[in-house]
C-alpha positions as CSV (number, residue, x, y, z in Angstrom):
1,M,63.7,-68.1,64.5
2,L,60.0,-68.7,64.5
3,T,59.1,-71.1,67.2
4,T,55.3,-71.1,67.5
5,F,52.8,-72.0,64.9
6,Q,49.0,-72.2,64.7
7,I,47.5,-75.1,62.8
8,K,43.9,-75.1,61.7
9,R,41.9,-77.6,59.8
10,Y,40.7,-76.4,56.4
11,A,37.1,-75.3,56.2
12,P,35.2,-74.1,53.1
13,S,35.3,-70.5,54.4
14,D,39.1,-70.7,53.9
15,A,38.9,-71.4,50.2
16,H,39.9,-67.9,49.1
17,I,43.0,-67.6,51.3
18,W,44.0,-71.2,50.5
19,D,43.9,-70.5,46.8
20,E,45.8,-67.2,47.2
21,L,48.6,-69.1,48.9
22,I,48.7,-71.8,46.2
23,E,49.0,-69.0,43.5
24,Q,51.9,-67.4,45.4
25,S,53.6,-70.7,46.3
26,V,57.0,-72.0,45.3
27,N,55.9,-75.6,45.2
28,G,52.2,-75.8,44.6
29,G,50.3,-75.9,41.3
30,F,46.7,-75.2,40.3
31,I,45.7,-78.9,41.0
32,L,45.9,-77.9,44.7
33,K,43.3,-75.1,44.3
34,R,40.1,-76.1,46.0
35,S,38.0,-76.2,42.9
36,F,40.3,-78.8,41.5
37,M,40.9,-80.8,44.7
38,E,37.3,-81.2,45.4
39,Y,36.0,-82.5,42.1
40,H,36.2,-86.1,43.6
41,Q,35.7,-85.1,47.3
42,E,33.2,-88.0,47.8
43,R,36.1,-90.5,47.6
44,F,38.1,-89.0,50.5
45,D,37.7,-87.4,53.9
46,D,39.6,-84.1,53.5
47,F,42.1,-83.4,56.3
48,S,43.9,-80.4,54.9
49,F,45.4,-77.8,57.2
50,L,46.5,-74.1,57.3
51,L,49.7,-73.2,59.2
52,W,50.1,-69.7,60.6
53,S,52.7,-67.8,62.5
54,N,52.0,-64.4,64.0
55,N,48.8,-64.1,61.9
56,K,50.7,-64.8,58.7
57,L,49.8,-67.8,56.6
58,L,53.1,-69.6,56.0
59,A,51.9,-72.8,54.4
60,V,49.0,-75.2,53.7
61,F,49.1,-79.0,54.0
62,A,47.0,-80.7,51.3
63,A,45.9,-84.2,52.5
64,A,43.0,-86.5,52.9
65,M,42.2,-89.9,54.3
66,P,41.0,-92.7,52.0
67,R,37.6,-93.8,53.3
68,Q,38.6,-97.5,53.0
69,R,41.6,-96.8,55.3
70,A,39.7,-94.7,57.9
71,H,40.0,-97.4,60.5
72,D,43.8,-97.2,60.6
73,R,43.9,-93.4,60.5
74,L,46.2,-93.2,57.5
75,L,46.6,-89.6,56.2
76,I,47.9,-89.3,52.6
77,A,49.2,-86.0,51.1
78,H,47.4,-86.4,48.7
79,P,45.6,-89.7,47.8
80,G,43.6,-88.2,44.9
81,L,46.3,-86.1,43.3
82,T,49.8,-86.4,41.8
83,Y,51.3,-84.8,44.9
84,G,50.3,-82.9,48.1
85,G,51.9,-82.2,51.4
86,L,53.3,-78.9,52.7
87,I,53.0,-76.1,50.3
88,T,54.8,-72.8,51.2
89,A,54.3,-69.3,50.0
90,H,58.0,-68.5,50.0
91,N,61.3,-70.3,50.1
92,L,61.4,-70.6,53.9
93,K,64.7,-70.9,55.6
94,F,65.6,-74.5,56.4
95,S,65.3,-74.0,60.2
96,V,61.8,-72.5,59.8
97,L,60.7,-75.3,57.4
98,E,62.0,-77.9,59.8
99,A,60.2,-76.4,62.7
100,L,57.0,-76.2,60.7
101,Y,57.2,-79.9,59.8
102,T,57.9,-80.8,63.4
103,A,54.9,-78.8,64.6
104,L,52.7,-80.4,62.0
105,F,53.8,-84.0,62.8
106,N,53.2,-83.4,66.5
107,F,49.8,-81.9,65.8
108,L,48.7,-84.9,63.6
109,K,49.9,-87.4,66.2
110,E,48.0,-85.5,68.9
111,N,44.9,-85.6,66.8
112,G,44.8,-89.3,66.4
113,F,46.5,-90.0,63.0
114,T,48.7,-93.1,63.2
115,Q,50.4,-93.1,59.7
116,L,51.4,-90.4,57.3
117,K,52.3,-90.6,53.6
118,I,53.6,-87.6,51.7
119,K,53.9,-87.4,47.9
120,L,56.3,-84.5,47.4
121,T,55.9,-82.0,44.6
122,P,57.8,-83.1,41.6
123,R,60.7,-80.8,40.7
124,V,59.1,-79.9,37.3
125,F,56.1,-78.3,39.0
126,C,58.0,-76.1,41.4
127,K,58.5,-72.4,40.7
128,Y,61.7,-72.7,42.8
129,Y,62.9,-76.2,43.7
130,S,64.5,-77.2,46.9
131,D,65.5,-80.6,48.4
132,N,64.9,-79.3,51.9
133,S,61.7,-81.3,52.4
134,S,63.3,-84.6,51.2
135,F,66.1,-84.0,53.7
136,I,63.8,-83.1,56.6
137,L,61.6,-86.1,56.0
138,S,64.6,-88.5,56.0
139,K,66.0,-86.8,59.1
140,S,62.6,-87.3,60.7
141,S,62.7,-91.1,60.2
142,F,60.4,-91.2,57.2
143,E,61.1,-94.1,54.9
144,L,61.4,-93.6,51.1
145,E,58.4,-95.7,50.1
146,R,58.6,-95.0,46.3
147,R,60.8,-93.3,43.8
148,E,59.5,-92.8,40.2
149,L,61.2,-91.4,37.1
150,N,59.5,-88.4,35.4
151,S,60.8,-87.3,32.0
152,V,61.3,-83.6,31.5
153,V,62.3,-81.6,28.4
154,D,64.3,-78.4,29.1
155,L,62.6,-75.8,26.9
156,T,65.3,-73.2,27.6
157,Q,67.7,-75.2,25.4
158,D,67.7,-76.1,21.8
159,F,66.2,-79.6,21.6
160,K,67.2,-82.3,19.2
161,I,64.9,-85.2,18.5
162,G,65.8,-88.8,17.8
163,S,65.6,-90.7,14.6
164,R,62.4,-92.5,15.5
165,Q,60.7,-89.2,16.2
166,Q,62.1,-87.6,13.0
167,N,60.7,-90.5,11.0
168,N,57.2,-90.2,12.6
169,L,57.2,-86.4,11.9
170,R,58.0,-87.1,8.2
171,K,55.0,-89.5,8.1
172,A,52.8,-86.9,9.7
173,R,53.8,-84.3,7.2
174,K,53.4,-86.7,4.3
175,N,49.9,-87.6,5.4
176,N,48.9,-83.9,6.0
177,V,48.4,-84.4,9.7
178,R,47.2,-81.1,11.3
179,V,47.7,-80.3,14.9
180,E,45.6,-77.7,16.8
181,I,44.0,-76.9,20.1
182,S,40.5,-78.3,20.2
183,E,37.3,-78.4,22.2
184,R,36.5,-81.9,21.1
185,L,37.2,-83.6,24.4
186,D,34.4,-86.1,23.9
187,A,35.9,-87.5,20.7
188,F,39.4,-87.7,22.2
189,W,38.1,-89.3,25.4
190,Q,36.6,-92.2,23.4
191,I,40.0,-92.8,21.8
192,L,41.6,-92.7,25.2
193,I,39.1,-95.1,26.8
194,D,39.5,-97.6,23.9
195,N,43.3,-97.4,24.0
196,L,43.7,-97.8,27.7
197,R,41.2,-100.7,27.8
198,Q,42.9,-102.6,24.9
199,V,46.5,-102.0,26.0
200,H,46.4,-101.9,29.8
201,G,42.9,-103.0,30.8
202,V,42.3,-99.8,32.8
203,K,40.2,-96.7,32.6
204,P,41.3,-93.0,32.6
205,V,41.7,-91.5,36.1
206,H,39.2,-88.9,35.1
207,T,35.8,-89.5,33.5
208,L,34.8,-87.3,30.6
209,A,32.4,-85.4,32.9
210,E,35.2,-84.8,35.4
211,I,37.8,-83.6,32.9
212,T,35.2,-81.4,31.2
213,Y,34.3,-79.9,34.6
214,L,38.0,-79.3,35.4
215,R,38.7,-77.7,32.1
216,E,35.7,-75.4,32.3
217,N,36.9,-74.3,35.8
218,H,40.5,-74.0,34.8
219,P,40.5,-73.0,31.1
220,E,43.9,-71.3,31.4
221,N,45.5,-74.4,32.8
222,I,44.0,-77.3,30.8
223,E,44.1,-77.7,27.0
224,L,43.5,-80.4,24.5
225,Y,45.8,-80.7,21.5
226,I,44.6,-83.0,18.7
227,A,46.1,-84.4,15.5
228,Q,43.6,-84.9,12.6
229,I,43.4,-85.7,9.0
230,E,40.5,-83.8,7.4
231,N,38.0,-84.0,10.3
232,R,39.1,-87.3,11.7
233,I,40.8,-87.1,15.2
234,L,43.7,-89.5,15.3
235,A,45.3,-88.6,18.5
236,G,45.3,-86.2,21.4
237,V,47.3,-84.8,24.3
238,V,45.7,-83.2,27.3
239,V,48.1,-80.6,28.7
240,F,48.2,-79.2,32.2
241,K,50.1,-76.0,32.3
242,E,51.0,-73.0,34.4
243,L,52.8,-70.0,32.8
244,Q,53.7,-68.5,36.2
245,K,55.3,-71.7,37.4
246,G,57.0,-72.2,33.9
247,Y,55.8,-75.7,33.1
248,L,53.6,-77.8,30.9
249,H,52.7,-81.4,31.6
250,S,51.2,-84.1,29.3
251,Q,48.5,-85.5,31.5
252,Y,46.9,-87.8,28.9
253,V,48.4,-89.0,25.6
254,S,46.6,-91.4,23.3
255,T,46.1,-92.4,19.7
256,N,44.1,-94.8,17.5
257,A,45.5,-97.3,15.0
258,E,45.5,-94.8,12.1
259,G,47.3,-92.3,14.3
260,R,50.0,-94.7,15.1
261,Q,50.6,-95.4,11.4
262,V,51.1,-91.7,10.6
263,G,53.1,-90.5,13.7
264,A,50.2,-88.4,15.1
265,V,51.4,-88.3,18.8
266,D,54.9,-87.3,17.8
267,A,53.4,-84.5,15.7
268,I,51.5,-83.2,18.7
269,L,54.3,-83.3,21.1
270,Y,56.7,-81.6,18.8
271,H,54.2,-78.9,18.0
272,I,53.7,-78.3,21.7
273,M,57.4,-78.0,22.3
274,Q,57.8,-75.6,19.4
275,Q,54.9,-73.4,20.6
276,A,56.0,-73.5,24.2
277,Q,59.7,-72.6,23.7
278,G,60.3,-69.0,24.8
279,K,57.2,-69.0,27.1
280,Y,57.7,-72.0,29.3
281,Q,60.9,-73.5,30.8
282,R,59.9,-77.1,31.3
283,F,57.8,-79.8,29.6
284,S,56.9,-82.8,31.6
285,L,56.2,-86.0,29.7
286,G,55.2,-88.0,32.7
287,I,56.5,-91.0,34.6
288,S,57.9,-94.1,32.9
289,T,57.8,-96.3,36.0
290,V,55.2,-98.5,37.6
291,E,55.7,-99.2,41.3
292,G,59.4,-98.2,40.8
293,E,59.9,-100.6,37.8
294,V,61.1,-98.9,34.6
295,N,59.2,-99.2,31.4
296,Y,62.4,-99.0,29.2
297,G,60.5,-98.6,25.9
298,L,58.5,-95.7,27.2
299,L,61.5,-94.0,28.8
300,S,63.5,-94.4,25.6
301,Y,60.7,-92.9,23.6
302,K,60.6,-89.8,25.8
303,E,64.4,-89.5,25.7
304,G,64.0,-89.3,21.9
305,F,62.4,-85.9,22.5
306,G,65.4,-84.8,24.6
307,A,63.8,-85.5,27.9
308,R,65.9,-86.2,31.0
309,A,64.7,-88.1,34.1
310,E,63.9,-86.5,37.4
311,V,62.9,-88.5,40.5
312,V,59.5,-88.2,42.2
313,E,59.5,-89.3,45.8
314,T,56.9,-90.6,48.3
315,Y,57.8,-90.9,52.0
316,A,55.9,-92.7,54.7
317,K,56.1,-93.1,58.5
318,V,54.2,-94.5,61.4
319,L,53.6,-91.5,63.7
């Protein structure tokens, strides 16, 4: 069994080998590539690490410290992303993974970190999923801080949609709603901003400039689908995807008043599912919980597309 590891803090000169491991990894997606992680680097102090054994890179640990929490040395994996933590190149044996975690925890404690929070990779984004990390964290006295529900459609099976979705698809066809991939991020972003402000009183996580930058740097991973009548955009869905990992994820979904009347979002989601079947295995529709509380209406809507819930876990511990 491997017993010794070398742990090194990430430096810009490591970007190439970091990204290579992410590409080969079983539980890390393109959002953990450095060009994605660093688009908002001014908000965090990056404390990511590379973990080696016998000159072989086994894993990376994607994490950062929120600047407003620097005084209490809280390390979050990752505060600016959906998930982070220990990303491995291969399905490591349980004993090796456990030893790797132990070495990392000891290293972090020795280097002055007092608290650690880990947002594990959701099942849907893993090339090969394992519950080993959840078990090891629990065994290491981490507390389950949060558990959310993510809705996922199995694209390897024939899917049936609910009556509400069928009715909205009929409306879309009747009104000649057209769905296509688009470059019109600016027009959709205004719909998104208006909708989030009116319904939730919040702003999108990404600004238009940020999502434009990310899309330009990851054109194979980020696409915008729009629904329109003539040249009027009624709704849009920004999709994050990785063919190698087998998933698509609806990162942003929004519509205007006209789009709601004609079932525009349903038309987009159904179009994506039809186009993805046979190429991708899983379509993530996102979480339907806020701080662990279920939004039953949203969850039911996603279930109408055949989605089933998977848990997304966050663990925390005082080191």
